[in-house]
N, C-alpha and C positions, 0 to 999 in steps of 0.2 A: 527444825522441830525434832525432838527426841522421842523415841518410842519406849514405852514401859516393857521390859523384858523379864522382870521377876517381881514377885509380890509374896512375901512370907510374913505371917504374923509372928511377933516375937514374944508375946506374953501368953499365958495359959488361957484356955477358953473360958474359965470362970472369972477371969479378971474383969473388973469394972472398966478398966482402961484398955484401949487397943493401940498397940504400937506396932508398926510394920517396917520391915526392911524392904525397900523398893530399889529395883535395879533398872536404870535407864541406859540405853545405848546412845551415847553422845558422840560416837565416832564420826558420824557424817553431819552433825549439827553445826559444825564450824565454830564451836565454842572454845574459848581459851579460858581455862580455869585452874585454880590451885585448890588443894585440900583445905577445907575451912570456908571456902566460898559458899554462897547460898544460891540455889537454883530456884527461880520463880516458876510456879506451875499455874497456868490459867486454863481450866478445863473448858471444853466446848462440847456441845451436844451433837451427836451424829445426825446429819441432815434427814435421814430416813426416819429415825425415831422422833425427831422434832416434828416432821410432817404428820406422823401417826398420832402423836399426843395432841397436836392441833386439831386433827380430825375428830378425835374422841372427846375433846373438851369444848370444841367450838371456839377456842381462843386462837388468836393469830400466831403464826410461827414467830413473828418478830417479838411479840409480847412474852413468848416462852424462851427465847434464845438465851437469855442470861439467867434462866431458872434451872434448878436441879430437877429435871423431868424424869429421873429414874428413882430417886430415893423416896420410899414410903415412910414418912416421919410419923411419930405418935400423934401429933396434932392433926395431921391430914387423915390418918387412919380413924381417929375419933370423929372427925367431920364426916367421913364417908359412912361410918357405922351408924351415925344418927340419921342418915338418909337412905340406908339400905337395911331393912329389918333382918334380912337373911344373913348379912355380914355381922350385924350386931349379935344375933343369936349364935353364930359360929364362934365369935370371939368370947362371948359370955360363958360358953360351956367349956372353955379351955383354961387350963392353968396358965400362969405367966410364962412358964418354960415352954409349954405347948404353943402359946401365941408366938413366942420368939422363933420357935421351930417352923411354924406356919409362915411367918414373915420372911424367913431366910430365903434369899434368892428371888423374892417377889418384888415387883416394881409398881409404880403408879399405874402403868399400862394394864397390868394384870387385874387390878381392882376395878379400873374404869371399864374394861371389857366385860368382866364378869357381872358387875352390878349396875352398869349404865348410870353412873353418877355424874352430875355436872358439878365441877368445882370452880370456885373463883380463883383468879390469878394470885391473889394474896395468900392462898393456901399452899402454893408451891414455893419452896424456899429458894433463895438466890444461890447461884453457884459461888463457891468460895475459892479464892486463889490461895495458894499455899507457898511458903518458903521452905525449901528442903536443904539441910546442911549437907554439903558434899564431903565425904570422908575419903574417897579414893583419889588416886593420883591420875594425871593425864596418861601416864605410861601403862596403866592397867587396861 
């Protein structure tokens, strides 16, 4: 397993697209690779967070294991605001920029704890695996 040791955004904050420079420490992962190879990333949920989200939602940890239990997506936020008038009022009185600022750093857990909302499993997106193009050499 490789650990993420660096994460830097490459485009400007106003860009619609987000591109990141990620640095992984592959030294002890036992991987043999060449520049140009692709590294597959399969994210996993932290067990403690998985247990907490299961407790807050009443869903089983098994049903949440392959779901992104951190990301507060626009459809999920909309679902929550329809069930929590205080959240709907908070979001309605803010501009789009202020909503984005409010969302920054917040996760599903934050909304569930604050507004006591029950969400169906289909509202939580699936974890997505990624392929990352390797640019460095083994000697680096």
